[in-house]
VEXNUVO-210509 format. One record per residue: x, y negated, z of N, C-alpha, C in turn. Coordinates in pm, 1 decimal, decimal comma. Each point is the difference from the previous one (the first is absolute). Layout:
BEGIN
n_east X; n_north Y; n_up Z; ca_east X; ca_north Y; ca_up Z; c_east X; c_north Y; c_up Z
...
END
This chain:
BEGIN
n_east 7890,8; n_north -9809,2; n_up 12093,5; ca_east -54,0; ca_north -102,5; ca_up 51,2; c_east -87,2; c_north -106,5; c_up -99,6
n_east -98,9; n_north -21,2; n_up 33,1; ca_east -81,5; ca_north -96,9; ca_up -96,3; c_east -12,2; c_north -137,9; c_up 62,9
n_east -3,1; n_north -103,3; n_up -77,4; ca_east -33,0; ca_north -124,6; ca_up 42,8; c_east -143,6; c_north -24,0; c_up -9,0
n_east -50,5; n_north -72,0; n_up 78,4; ca_east -138,3; ca_north -19,9; ca_up 9,5; c_east -34,3; c_north -152,9; c_up -46,5
n_east -104,6; n_north -7,9; n_up -94,5; ca_east -44,7; ca_north -114,9; ca_up -45,9; c_east -112,0; c_north -48,1; c_up 51,0
n_east 9,4; n_north -135,2; n_up 60,3; ca_east -112,3; ca_north -49,3; ca_up 63,8; c_east -78,7; c_north -91,0; c_up -82,5
n_east 46,3; n_north -24,2; n_up -97,9; ca_east -71,6; ca_north -101,7; ca_up -98,9; c_east 82,1; c_north -47,1; c_up -104,0
n_east -55,0; n_north -71,6; n_up -111,2; ca_east 87,4; ca_north -63,0; ca_up -88,1; c_east -67,9; c_north -109,1; c_up -73,4
n_east 71,0; n_north -99,9; n_up -50,6; ca_east -53,0; ca_north -119,0; ca_up -99,6; c_east 71,8; c_north -31,6; c_up -99,6
n_east -67,7; n_north -59,0; n_up -94,5; ca_east 73,7; ca_north -32,7; ca_up -122,8; c_east 74,8; c_north -160,3; c_up 19,7
n_east 130,5; n_north -28,2; n_up -22,3; ca_east 36,0; ca_north -119,2; ca_up -0,2; c_east 8,4; c_north -76,9; c_up -120,8
n_east 39,9; n_north 87,6; n_up -108,2; ca_east 8,3; ca_north -51,0; ca_up -157,1; c_east -56,2; c_north 112,4; c_up -64,9
n_east -97,4; n_north -29,0; n_up -118,1; ca_east -27,3; ca_north 94,1; ca_up -70,6; c_east -0,3; c_north -70,3; c_up -148,4
n_east 22,3; n_north 92,5; n_up -95,0; ca_east -8,2; ca_north -27,1; ca_up -149,9; c_east 10,7; c_north 118,6; c_up -71,6
n_east 1,6; n_north 1,7; n_up -150,2; ca_east -1,2; ca_north 120,5; ca_up -85,0; c_east 127,2; c_north 68,6; c_up 15,7
n_east 107,5; n_north -58,0; n_up 38,1; ca_east 120,3; ca_north 70,3; ca_up -1,0; c_east 57,4; c_north 51,3; c_up 139,9
n_east -20,1; n_north -90,3; n_up 91,6; ca_east 47,6; ca_north 48,2; ca_up 124,7; c_east -81,7; c_north -41,4; c_up 113,7
n_east 4,5; n_north 61,1; n_up 112,9; ca_east -94,6; ca_north -22,2; ca_up 105,1; c_east 68,3; c_north -11,0; c_up 117,9
n_east 4,5; n_north -85,5; n_up 103,5; ca_east 87,8; ca_north 8,5; ca_up 110,8; c_east -113,5; c_north 12,9; c_up 131,6
n_east 6,5; n_north 95,3; n_up 68,0; ca_east -94,9; ca_north 24,7; ca_up 135,8; c_east 105,3; c_north -9,4; c_up 111,3
n_east -94,4; n_north -28,1; n_up 108,2; ca_east 58,5; ca_north 12,7; ca_up 137,1; c_east -65,5; c_north 118,1; c_up 74,8
n_east 89,1; n_north 87,9; n_up 41,1; ca_east -86,7; ca_north 125,0; ca_up 76,2; c_east 37,8; c_north 3,8; c_up 128,0
n_east -83,5; n_north -10,1; n_up 121,1; ca_east 13,2; ca_north 7,4; ca_up 128,8; c_east 39,0; c_north 157,9; c_up 33,5
n_east 128,5; n_north 34,5; n_up 29,2; ca_east 22,1; ca_north 127,8; ca_up 33,0; c_east 63,4; c_north 29,9; c_up 140,8
n_east -26,3; n_north 101,4; n_up 49,0; ca_east 66,3; ca_north 58,4; ca_up 114,9; c_east 90,5; c_north 117,2; c_up -17,5
n_east 116,2; n_north 8,7; n_up 27,8; ca_east 95,5; ca_north 104,1; ca_up -8,7; c_east -7,5; c_north 88,8; c_up 94,8
n_east 47,3; n_north 133,8; n_up 5,7; ca_east -22,4; ca_north 89,4; ca_up 94,4; c_east 57,4; c_north -29,3; c_up 141,9
n_east 113,2; n_north -92,6; n_up 9,8; ca_east 40,4; ca_north -27,2; ca_up 134,6; c_east -88,8; c_north -116,8; c_up 64,3
n_east -109,2; n_north -44,6; n_up -66,4; ca_east -107,9; ca_north -101,6; ca_up 56,1; c_east 22,3; c_north -137,0; c_up -47,0
n_east 98,8; n_north -28,0; n_up -69,4; ca_east 30,0; ca_north -132,9; ca_up -60,8; c_east -99,1; c_north -32,1; c_up -103,8
n_east -53,5; n_north -124,2; n_up 5,6; ca_east -112,5; ca_north -42,3; ca_up -88,4; c_east 54,5; c_north -136,4; c_up -56,1
n_east -9,0; n_north -11,5; n_up -137,4; ca_east 46,7; ca_north -109,6; ca_up -75,1; c_east -77,5; c_north -9,4; c_up -143,0
n_east 11,1; n_north -111,7; n_up -48,9; ca_east -41,3; ca_north -16,1; ca_up -144,7; c_east 119,7; c_north 45,5; c_up -94,9
n_east -42,4; n_north 94,4; n_up -102,2; ca_east 84,2; ca_north 37,1; ca_up -103,8; c_east -36,1; c_north -45,7; c_up -119,3
n_east 79,5; n_north -65,5; n_up -86,0; ca_east -46,8; ca_north -38,7; ca_up -134,9; c_east 5,3; c_north 123,2; c_up -91,8
n_east -99,6; n_north 5,4; n_up -103,5; ca_east -24,5; ca_north 111,4; ca_up -82,1; c_east -16,9; c_north -56,9; c_up -151,3
n_east 75,1; n_north 26,8; n_up -81,5; ca_east -1,2; ca_north -46,2; ca_up -143,8; c_east -86,1; c_north 114,7; c_up -76,0
n_east -138,4; n_north -52,8; n_up -51,3; ca_east -67,1; ca_north 114,6; ca_up -60,4; c_east -13,3; c_north -34,2; c_up -145,9
n_east 43,4; n_north 120,5; n_up -74,4; ca_east 16,2; ca_north -37,3; ca_up -153,4; c_east -91,6; c_north 96,6; c_up -58,4
n_east -18,2; n_north -11,1; n_up -142,8; ca_east -62,7; ca_north 91,5; ca_up -73,7; c_east 65,2; c_north 107,2; c_up -34,5
n_east -33,4; n_north 111,9; n_up -44,4; ca_east 78,7; ca_north 113,0; ca_up -16,9; c_east 73,1; c_north 8,9; c_up -148,5
n_east 112,1; n_north 31,3; n_up -4,9; ca_east 87,6; ca_north 20,3; ca_up -106,2; c_east 6,2; c_north 117,1; c_up -94,3
n_east -4,7; n_north -15,7; n_up -125,2; ca_east 25,1; ca_north 131,6; ca_up -61,9; c_east 112,6; c_north -15,9; c_up -95,1
n_east 83,2; n_north 119,2; n_up 14,3; ca_east 120,8; ca_north 1,5; ca_up -62,6; c_east 9,8; c_north 110,4; c_up -93,8
n_east 73,4; n_north -17,7; n_up -128,4; ca_east -2,6; ca_north 129,2; ca_up -109,8; c_east 145,3; c_north 10,6; c_up -28,8
n_east 44,7; n_north 137,1; n_up 13,8; ca_east 109,6; ca_north 47,6; ca_up -61,6; c_east -19,5; c_north 72,3; c_up -114,6
n_east 39,0; n_north -48,0; n_up -128,9; ca_east -24,9; ca_north 71,5; ca_up -108,7; c_east 126,8; c_north 45,2; c_up -51,8
n_east 0,4; n_north 134,1; n_up -17,2; ca_east 106,9; ca_north 82,9; ca_up -36,6; c_east -12,3; c_north 61,8; c_up -136,7
n_east 90,1; n_north -28,3; n_up -94,1; ca_east -18,3; ca_north 65,8; ca_up -126,7; c_east 82,4; c_north 128,6; c_up -13,1
n_east 10,8; n_north 70,9; n_up -117,8; ca_east 32,6; ca_north 141,6; ca_up -22,9; c_east 153,9; c_north -8,3; c_up 8,0
n_east 55,7; n_north -130,2; n_up -14,1; ca_east 153,1; ca_north -2,5; ca_up -0,8; c_east 52,4; c_north -45,2; c_up 146,6
n_east -95,8; n_north 37,7; n_up 89,1; ca_east 33,8; ca_north -42,3; ca_up 143,4; c_east 61,5; c_north -138,3; c_up 29,9
n_east -93,3; n_north -98,1; n_up -72,0; ca_east 16,1; ca_north -139,0; ca_up 34,0; c_east -117,2; c_north -23,2; c_up 68,1
n_east -1,4; n_north -137,5; n_up 65,7; ca_east -110,7; ca_north -62,1; ca_up 81,1; c_east -12,5; c_north -149,9; c_up -73,8
n_east -120,8; n_north -31,2; n_up -2,6; ca_east -43,1; ca_north -124,7; ca_up -55,8; c_east 25,2; c_north -92,9; c_up 114,0
n_east 72,6; n_north -103,2; n_up -17,9; ca_east 27,8; ca_north -94,6; ca_up 97,4; c_east 5,4; c_north -155,8; c_up -67,1
n_east -14,8; n_north -91,2; n_up 95,7; ca_east -10,2; ca_north -161,1; ca_up -31,5; c_east 110,7; c_north -66,4; c_up 67,8
n_east 76,5; n_north -86,9; n_up -83,3; ca_east 100,4; ca_north -75,9; ca_up 89,6; c_east -59,6; c_north -131,7; c_up 8,4
n_east -7,4; n_north -38,9; n_up 115,5; ca_east -94,3; ca_north -118,0; ca_up 41,3; c_east 54,9; c_north -87,5; c_up 112,1
n_east -36,5; n_north -124,2; n_up 13,5; ca_east 35,6; ca_north -93,2; ca_up 111,3; c_east -89,9; c_north 10,0; c_up 94,3
n_east 21,6; n_north -3,8; n_up 143,3; ca_east -76,6; ca_north -41,1; ca_up 106,3; c_east 28,4; c_north -114,5; c_up 73,2
n_east -72,3; n_north -103,8; n_up -42,1; ca_east 22,9; ca_north -136,3; ca_up 60,2; c_east 13,8; c_north 8,1; c_up 157,9
n_east -75,5; n_north 77,5; n_up 62,4; ca_east 10,7; ca_north -24,8; ca_up 149,8; c_east 139,3; c_north 52,1; c_up 61,0
n_east 65,1; n_north 99,5; n_up -63,4; ca_east 139,3; ca_north 22,1; ca_up 47,3; c_east 88,0; c_north -52,3; c_up -87,0
n_east -47,7; n_north -48,4; n_up -120,7; ca_east 103,2; ca_north -48,5; ca_up -103,2; c_east 96,6; c_north 95,1; c_up -45,7
n_east -56,8; n_north 109,1; n_up -21,1; ca_east 87,4; ca_north 125,4; ca_up -55,7; c_east -75,2; c_north 52,4; c_up -137,9
n_east 103,7; n_north 60,5; n_up -76,6; ca_east -22,7; ca_north 64,2; ca_up -119,3; c_east 7,6; c_north 157,8; c_up 22,8
n_east -98,5; n_north 86,0; n_up -39,7; ca_east 35,0; ca_north 140,3; ca_up 31,8; c_east -103,6; c_north 67,6; c_up -103,1
n_east 19,9; n_north 139,2; n_up -8,0; ca_east -89,5; ca_north 76,3; ca_up -82,2; c_east -113,5; c_north 65,3; c_up 96,9
n_east -120,0; n_north -7,1; n_up -70,0; ca_east -119,2; ca_north 74,7; ca_up 88,3; c_east -84,0; c_north 54,6; c_up -91,5
n_east -74,1; n_north 92,8; n_up 71,6; ca_east -102,1; ca_north 95,6; ca_up -75,1; c_east -107,5; c_north -113,8; c_up -4,2
n_east -94,4; n_north 37,2; n_up -101,1; ca_east -114,9; ca_north -79,2; ca_up -3,3; c_east -79,9; c_north 12,9; c_up 112,6
n_east -71,4; n_north -106,9; n_up 39,1; ca_east -76,0; ca_north 10,3; ca_up 121,2; c_east -89,9; c_north -123,3; c_up 20,9
n_east -93,1; n_north 3,6; n_up 71,2; ca_east -120,0; ca_north -109,4; ca_up 28,2; c_east -97,1; c_north 48,6; c_up 108,0
n_east -61,5; n_north -121,3; n_up 17,0; ca_east -119,9; ca_north 11,2; ca_up 117,2; c_east -115,1; c_north 107,3; c_up -68,3
n_east -67,4; n_north 58,0; n_up 87,0; ca_east -100,8; ca_north 92,2; ca_up -40,0; c_east -147,5; c_north -101,4; c_up 5,5
n_east -60,1; n_north -10,9; n_up -101,9; ca_east -102,6; ca_north -99,1; ca_up 2,1; c_east -121,4; c_north 76,1; c_up 63,7
n_east -96,0; n_north -54,4; n_up 41,2; ca_east -116,2; ca_north 47,8; ca_up 79,3; c_east -81,5; c_north 102,1; c_up -92,2
n_east -3,7; n_north -26,3; n_up -131,3; ca_east -79,8; ca_north 101,7; ca_up -71,2; c_east 66,6; c_north 114,0; c_up -48,9
n_east 134,1; n_north 30,5; n_up 42,7; ca_east 72,3; ca_north 118,3; ca_up -68,7; c_east 66,9; c_north 72,0; c_up 114,7
n_east 32,1; n_north 130,7; n_up -39,9; ca_east 88,8; ca_north 82,3; ca_up 102,8; c_east 149,2; c_north -35,5; c_up -36,0
n_east 65,0; n_north 34,8; n_up 91,9; ca_east 151,1; ca_north -8,6; ca_up 12,4; c_east 57,9; c_north 31,8; c_up -136,5
n_east -54,5; n_north 148,6; n_up -50,9; ca_east 56,6; ca_north 56,5; ca_up -120,4; c_east -46,3; c_north -83,0; c_up -125,4
n_east -118,2; n_north -61,3; n_up 8,3; ca_east -20,8; ca_north -92,9; ca_up -122,3; c_east 97,1; c_north -131,2; c_up 6,9
n_east 8,0; n_north -65,8; n_up 123,6; ca_east 76,1; ca_north -107,7; ca_up 12,7; c_east 152,3; c_north 37,1; c_up -64,7
n_east 60,4; n_north 109,2; n_up 39,3; ca_east 121,1; ca_north 34,1; ca_up -40,5; c_east 13,8; c_north 15,2; c_up -153,8
n_east -94,2; n_north 54,0; n_up -69,2; ca_east -16,9; ca_north 18,6; ca_up -134,0; c_east -2,7; c_north -122,0; c_up -61,2
n_east -90,5; n_north -89,3; n_up 50,5; ca_east -27,5; ca_north -136,9; ca_up -59,1; c_east 127,4; c_north -90,6; c_up 16,5
n_east 83,5; n_north 6,4; n_up 106,9; ca_east 87,4; ca_north -82,0; ca_up 24,1; c_east 130,5; c_north 36,5; c_up -97,9
n_east 14,0; n_north 133,1; n_up -29,4; ca_east 95,2; ca_north 34,6; ca_up -98,5; c_east -32,7; c_north -45,4; c_up -145,0
n_east -115,4; n_north -4,6; n_up -44,5; ca_east -35,1; ca_north -51,2; ca_up -130,0; c_east 7,9; c_north -139,1; c_up -7,2
n_east -44,1; n_north -83,6; n_up 109,4; ca_east -1,4; ca_north -131,6; ca_up -15,4; c_east 144,0; c_north -48,3; c_up 22,8
n_east 82,1; n_north 61,5; n_up 56,5; ca_east 159,5; ca_north -64,3; ca_up 54,2; c_east 77,5; c_north 42,2; c_up -98,0
n_east -20,3; n_north 110,8; n_up -76,7; ca_east 99,9; ca_north 76,1; ca_up -83,5; c_east -46,3; c_north 4,7; c_up -146,9
n_east -128,0; n_north 20,8; n_up -18,7; ca_east -46,1; ca_north 42,5; ca_up -142,3; c_east -9,1; c_north 139,6; c_up -28,7
n_east 44,9; n_north 78,7; n_up 108,0; ca_east -1,5; ca_north 136,4; ca_up -34,3; c_east -127,1; c_north 63,3; c_up 83,8
n_east -77,4; n_north 86,8; n_up -59,3; ca_east -121,4; ca_north 60,4; ca_up 51,5; c_east 64,6; c_north 137,9; c_up 58,5
n_east -6,0; n_north 18,5; n_up 141,4; ca_east 59,0; ca_north 123,5; ca_up 50,5; c_east -99,5; c_north 104,6; c_up -27,7
n_east 67,1; n_north 120,0; n_up 3,2; ca_east -72,0; ca_north 130,2; ca_up 9,3; c_east -77,6; c_north -5,4; c_up 132,1
n_east -66,8; n_north 103,0; n_up 7,2; ca_east -89,9; ca_north 22,7; ca_up 125,8; c_east 101,9; c_north -16,7; c_up 125,9
n_east -73,6; n_north -73,4; n_up 90,9; ca_east 77,5; ca_north -41,2; ca_up 110,3; c_east -37,1; c_north 93,8; c_up 130,4
n_east 97,3; n_north 62,1; n_up 57,2; ca_east -39,4; ca_north 82,3; ca_up 121,9; c_east 84,0; c_north -49,4; c_up 121,8
n_east -70,1; n_north 16,2; n_up 106,3; ca_east 74,0; ca_north -62,8; ca_up 150,0; c_east 126,3; c_north 64,7; c_up 7,8
n_east 96,3; n_north -90,1; n_up 29,6; ca_east 137,8; ca_north 44,5; ca_up 31,0; c_east 34,0; c_north -33,5; c_up 157,6
n_east -19,7; n_north -94,5; n_up 62,1; ca_east 20,8; ca_north -9,7; ca_up 141,4; c_east -71,2; c_north -126,0; c_up 30,6
n_east -49,2; n_north 3,6; n_up 144,2; ca_east -67,7; ca_north -124,4; ca_up 82,2; c_east 107,0; c_north -49,4; c_up 93,2
n_east -2,3; n_north -127,0; n_up 5,8; ca_east 93,4; ca_north -61,1; ca_up 94,1; c_east -53,3; c_north -134,7; c_up 64,7
n_east 24,2; n_north -44,3; n_up 122,9; ca_east -39,8; ca_north -113,3; ca_up 64,3; c_east 130,9; c_north -70,6; c_up 57,4
n_east 52,3; n_north -85,1; n_up -99,1; ca_east 114,6; ca_north -65,4; ca_up 22,9; c_east -21,3; c_north -111,2; c_up 106,6
n_east 95,4; n_north -4,7; n_up 111,4; ca_east -18,2; ca_north -114,9; ca_up 100,5; c_east -144,7; c_north 16,4; c_up 70,4
n_east -32,2; n_north 116,2; n_up 47,5; ca_east -133,5; ca_north 17,8; ca_up 57,3; c_east 5,6; c_north -32,6; c_up 140,6
n_east 91,9; n_north -69,5; n_up 47,7; ca_east 8,1; ca_north -62,4; ca_up 149,0; c_east -47,8; c_north -146,1; c_up -14,6
n_east -24,2; n_north -57,7; n_up -108,3; ca_east -31,7; ca_north -137,2; ca_up -27,6; c_east -123,2; c_north -28,4; c_up -115,2
n_east -5,6; n_north 112,6; n_up -92,6; ca_east -95,9; ca_north -4,3; ca_up -112,2; c_east -91,4; c_north 125,3; c_up -6,6
n_east -103,7; n_north 7,1; n_up -46,3; ca_east -77,1; ca_north 114,4; ca_up -40,9; c_east -4,9; c_north 41,4; c_up -139,3
n_east 112,1; n_north -73,9; n_up -77,2; ca_east 13,6; ca_north 58,1; ca_up -126,5; c_east 14,0; c_north 127,8; c_up -51,6
n_east -88,7; n_north 55,2; n_up -83,1; ca_east 8,6; ca_north 142,3; ca_up -47,7; c_east 68,5; c_north -4,5; c_up -134,6
n_east 87,9; n_north 70,6; n_up -18,5; ca_east 70,2; ca_north 24,1; ca_up -140,8; c_east -28,4; c_north 139,1; c_up -61,3
n_east -78,1; n_north 16,4; n_up -100,1; ca_east -35,9; ca_north 117,2; ca_up -62,1; c_east 81,8; c_north 7,0; c_up -126,1
n_east 88,2; n_north 114,6; n_up 6,3; ca_east 89,8; ca_north 16,3; ca_up -120,5; c_east -41,8; c_north 108,0; c_up -80,2
n_east 20,4; n_north -12,3; n_up -113,1; ca_east -56,0; ca_north 116,6; ca_up -110,1; c_east 111,1; c_north 12,7; c_up -89,5
n_east 4,3; n_north 127,4; n_up -76,7; ca_east 86,2; ca_north 22,3; ca_up -107,0; c_east -83,3; c_north 44,5; c_up -118,0
n_east 43,8; n_north -43,5; n_up -122,5; ca_east -48,2; ca_north 37,6; ca_up -117,6; c_east 111,5; c_north 43,6; c_up -93,7
n_east -20,6; n_north 115,4; n_up -54,4; ca_east 85,4; ca_north 67,4; ca_up -77,8; c_east -16,1; c_north -47,7; c_up -170,2
n_east 84,3; n_north -89,6; n_up -31,5; ca_east -42,2; ca_north -43,0; ca_up -131,9; c_east -88,9; c_north -138,4; c_up -19,7
n_east 26,1; n_north -63,7; n_up -104,7; ca_east -77,4; ca_north -116,8; ca_up -14,8; c_east 9,8; c_north -25,7; c_up -160,9
n_east -118,5; n_north -60,2; n_up -54,9; ca_east -10,0; ca_north -45,0; ca_up -142,8; c_east 14,4; c_north -147,9; c_up -1,2
n_east 95,4; n_north -70,5; n_up -99,3; ca_east 13,1; ca_north -135,9; ca_up 4,0; c_east -126,8; c_north -56,7; c_up -68,8
n_east -67,2; n_north -96,6; n_up 48,7; ca_east -113,4; ca_north -68,1; ca_up -57,6; c_east 34,0; c_north -122,8; c_up -42,9
n_east 94,9; n_north -88,0; n_up 27,9; ca_east 42,4; ca_north -133,5; ca_up -34,9; c_east 77,8; c_north -82,4; c_up 123,4
n_east 7,0; n_north -105,5; n_up -56,4; ca_east 59,1; ca_north -94,0; ca_up 115,8; c_east -54,5; c_north -5,2; c_up 121,9
n_east 50,7; n_north -16,1; n_up 122,7; ca_east -90,3; ca_north -18,0; ca_up 124,0; c_east -109,6; c_north -128,1; c_up -14,3
n_east -95,9; n_north 27,5; n_up 53,7; ca_east -110,1; ca_north -106,8; ca_up 18,2; c_east 32,8; c_north -96,7; c_up 115,5
n_east 76,1; n_north 49,1; n_up 88,5; ca_east 40,0; ca_north -83,9; ca_up 124,4; c_east 119,4; c_north -57,8; c_up -29,0
n_east 15,4; n_north -128,7; n_up -54,4; ca_east 127,9; ca_north -50,3; ca_up -47,4; c_east 92,7; c_north -45,5; c_up 118,6
n_east -22,5; n_north -12,7; n_up 125,4; ca_east 56,2; ca_north -59,4; ca_up 98,6; c_east 75,3; c_north 95,7; c_up 101,4
n_east -16,1; n_north 141,9; n_up -55,7; ca_east 63,0; ca_north 92,4; ca_up 106,7; c_east 152,3; c_north 41,6; c_up -13,7
n_east 54,3; n_north -5,9; n_up -120,1; ca_east 140,2; ca_north 44,8; ca_up -16,1; c_east 69,3; c_north -52,6; c_up -118,3
n_east 118,2; n_north -2,9; n_up 12,6; ca_east 103,6; ca_north -32,6; ca_up -128,9; c_east 9,4; c_north 96,2; c_up -94,0
n_east 30,7; n_north 126,1; n_up 61,5; ca_east 0,3; ca_north 121,6; ca_up -87,8; c_east -81,7; c_north 114,5; c_up 57,4
n_east -2,1; n_north 94,8; n_up -106,4; ca_east -62,3; ca_north 136,5; ca_up 46,0; c_east 62,0; c_north 81,0; c_up -74,7
n_east 52,7; n_north 99,1; n_up 88,4; ca_east 82,6; ca_north 111,1; ca_up -50,7; c_east -28,4; c_north 135,8; c_up 58,7
n_east 58,4; n_north 97,3; n_up -73,7; ca_east -17,1; ca_north 145,7; ca_up 49,7; c_east 137,4; c_north 14,6; c_up 60,2
n_east -0,8; n_north 29,2; n_up 122,3; ca_east 141,3; ca_north 18,1; ca_up 67,2; c_east 8,5; c_north 164,7; c_up 33,3
n_east 117,4; n_north 31,8; n_up -36,5; ca_east 27,1; ca_north 146,4; ca_up 43,6; c_east -9,0; c_north 18,5; c_up 156,0
n_east -66,7; n_north 98,7; n_up 43,9; ca_east -8,2; ca_north 58,8; ca_up 127,1; c_east 136,0; c_north 1,5; c_up 57,6
n_east 103,4; n_north 67,0; n_up -83,4; ca_east 126,1; ca_north 22,0; ca_up 38,9; c_east 72,7; c_north -119,7; c_up 54,8
n_east -35,0; n_north -140,5; n_up -27,9; ca_east 49,7; ca_north -118,0; ca_up 25,0; c_east -64,7; c_north -65,7; c_up 123,8
n_east -126,4; n_north 49,3; n_up 56,4; ca_east -58,0; ca_north -53,4; ca_up 84,6; c_east 69,1; c_north -13,5; c_up 145,7
n_east 68,9; n_north 106,1; n_up 30,6; ca_east 66,2; ca_north -20,4; ca_up 126,3; c_east 127,6; c_north -106,0; c_up -3,1
n_east 69,4; n_north -11,8; n_up -92,0; ca_east 108,3; ca_north -103,6; ca_up -8,7; c_east -68,9; c_north -135,8; c_up 8,2
n_east -106,3; n_north -20,7; n_up -78,4; ca_east -92,9; ca_north -117,9; ca_up -25,3; c_east -39,8; c_north -49,3; c_up 158,5
n_east -42,3; n_north 103,2; n_up 78,4; ca_east -59,3; ca_north -21,0; ca_up 155,3; c_east 134,7; c_north -57,6; c_up 58,1
n_east 114,3; n_north 88,0; n_up -16,8; ca_east 121,3; ca_north -48,1; ca_up 80,8; c_east 40,8; c_north -127,3; c_up -44,0
n_east -15,5; n_north -58,5; n_up -125,2; ca_east 40,7; ca_north -118,2; ca_up -38,3; c_east -101,0; c_north -116,9; c_up 39,3
n_east -97,3; n_north 44,8; n_up 61,0; ca_east -120,8; ca_north -85,0; ca_up 33,4; c_east -68,1; c_north -76,9; c_up -122,7
n_east 7,2; n_north 80,7; n_up -109,1; ca_east -94,6; ca_north -31,0; ca_up -120,6; c_east -123,2; c_north 52,1; c_up 7,2
n_east -31,6; n_north 93,1; n_up 101,6; ca_east -155,4; ca_north 21,2; ca_up 28,4; c_east -7,2; c_north -10,4; c_up 151,8
n_east -93,4; n_north -98,1; n_up 39,5; ca_east -7,7; ca_north -26,9; ca_up 136,7; c_east -149,7; c_north -6,0; c_up 48,6
n_east -102,1; n_north -11,2; n_up -71,8; ca_east -145,9; ca_north 0,1; ca_up 41,4; c_east -22,9; c_north 128,0; c_up 56,0
n_east -78,8; n_north -6,6; n_up 121,6; ca_east -26,1; ca_north 132,2; ca_up 71,9; c_east -74,7; c_north 79,4; c_up -87,1
n_east -115,0; n_north -35,1; n_up -72,7; ca_east -77,3; ca_north 68,1; ca_up -79,8; c_east 90,7; c_north 66,2; c_up -111,8
n_east 64,8; n_north -55,6; n_up -47,4; ca_east 107,2; ca_north 75,4; ca_up -96,7; c_east 89,0; c_north 107,8; c_up 55,9
n_east 68,4; n_north -44,4; n_up 115,5; ca_east 93,4; ca_north 85,2; ca_up 58,3; c_east -79,7; c_north 118,4; c_up 56,5
n_east -116,6; n_north -4,7; n_up 50,1; ca_east -76,2; ca_north 117,6; ca_up 47,0; c_east -19,5; c_north 98,2; c_up -108,3
n_east -53,8; n_north -39,4; n_up -97,2; ca_east -49,7; ca_north 55,6; ca_up -114,6; c_east 112,9; c_north 73,8; c_up -70,8
n_east 116,8; n_north -76,1; n_up -17,4; ca_east 125,6; ca_north 54,3; ca_up -65,5; c_east 55,5; c_north 83,6; c_up 68,2
n_east 26,7; n_north -22,4; n_up 133,3; ca_east 60,5; ca_north 112,4; ca_up 77,4; c_east -83,3; c_north 138,8; c_up 17,1
n_east -114,3; n_north -13,1; n_up 2,8; ca_east -82,7; ca_north 117,0; ca_up 1,5; c_east 11,6; c_north 69,0; c_up -116,5
n_east -1,9; n_north -66,2; n_up -122,4; ca_east 25,8; ca_north 74,1; ca_up -138,5; c_east 137,9; c_north 55,7; c_up 18,1
n_east 109,8; n_north -53,3; n_up 22,3; ca_east 134,4; ca_north 35,4; ca_up 15,6; c_east 25,8; c_north 137,4; c_up 80,9
n_east -83,2; n_north -22,6; n_up 119,5; ca_east 2,9; ca_north 127,6; ca_up 101,7; c_east -70,0; c_north 96,1; c_up -71,8
n_east -114,4; n_north -14,7; n_up -59,1; ca_east -75,6; ca_north 103,3; ca_up -79,1; c_east 73,4; c_north 74,4; c_up -92,9
n_east 70,5; n_north -84,7; n_up -92,1; ca_east 79,0; ca_north 62,1; ca_up -99,4; c_east 132,2; c_north 81,5; c_up 41,1
n_east 51,0; n_north -52,2; n_up 111,8; ca_east 116,9; ca_north 81,3; ca_up 74,0; c_east -47,5; c_north 146,9; c_up 39,8
n_east -128,3; n_north -2,0; n_up 47,2; ca_east -43,9; ca_north 119,7; ca_up 44,8; c_east -23,8; c_north 95,7; c_up -93,9
n_east -26,7; n_north -31,9; n_up -130,8; ca_east -53,7; ca_north 80,8; ca_up -87,8; c_east 113,6; c_north 89,9; c_up -65,2
END
């Protein structure tokens, strides 16, 4: 059953987040305004080395006031592809230049309220270039053994949806092999 859109209008717009009101009609005939958060696309990179470790960052998120491990990620700029954004974010945030990135999985977290698209990539290997140029992203950058990821998720040391989706996909893929 498909909901029908009769129109939409912006309520608030800026470079980071846009709030729209959409006039919708549900299949049972109810019609109402539904708020939609429109976001730029996100690129996430899971960089795995030959020792079966994944490159991660320990960082604080002020919105939820939590510390957790995350994969490098960031918004896709207008002049780049999601793959280019993923590689750029790894280098800027960690100082490691990833090997060739290839698509891992695509996700739409919270697609009942936002149009955010998460493009997740995997790179096998990376070359250290120097300290990260993005100084405000993390307190620590480490190679974490894939064997430790499940326990870290269970302890809520990894909570971001972009990181969870990518890591769980890698763990599932590793288990199948």
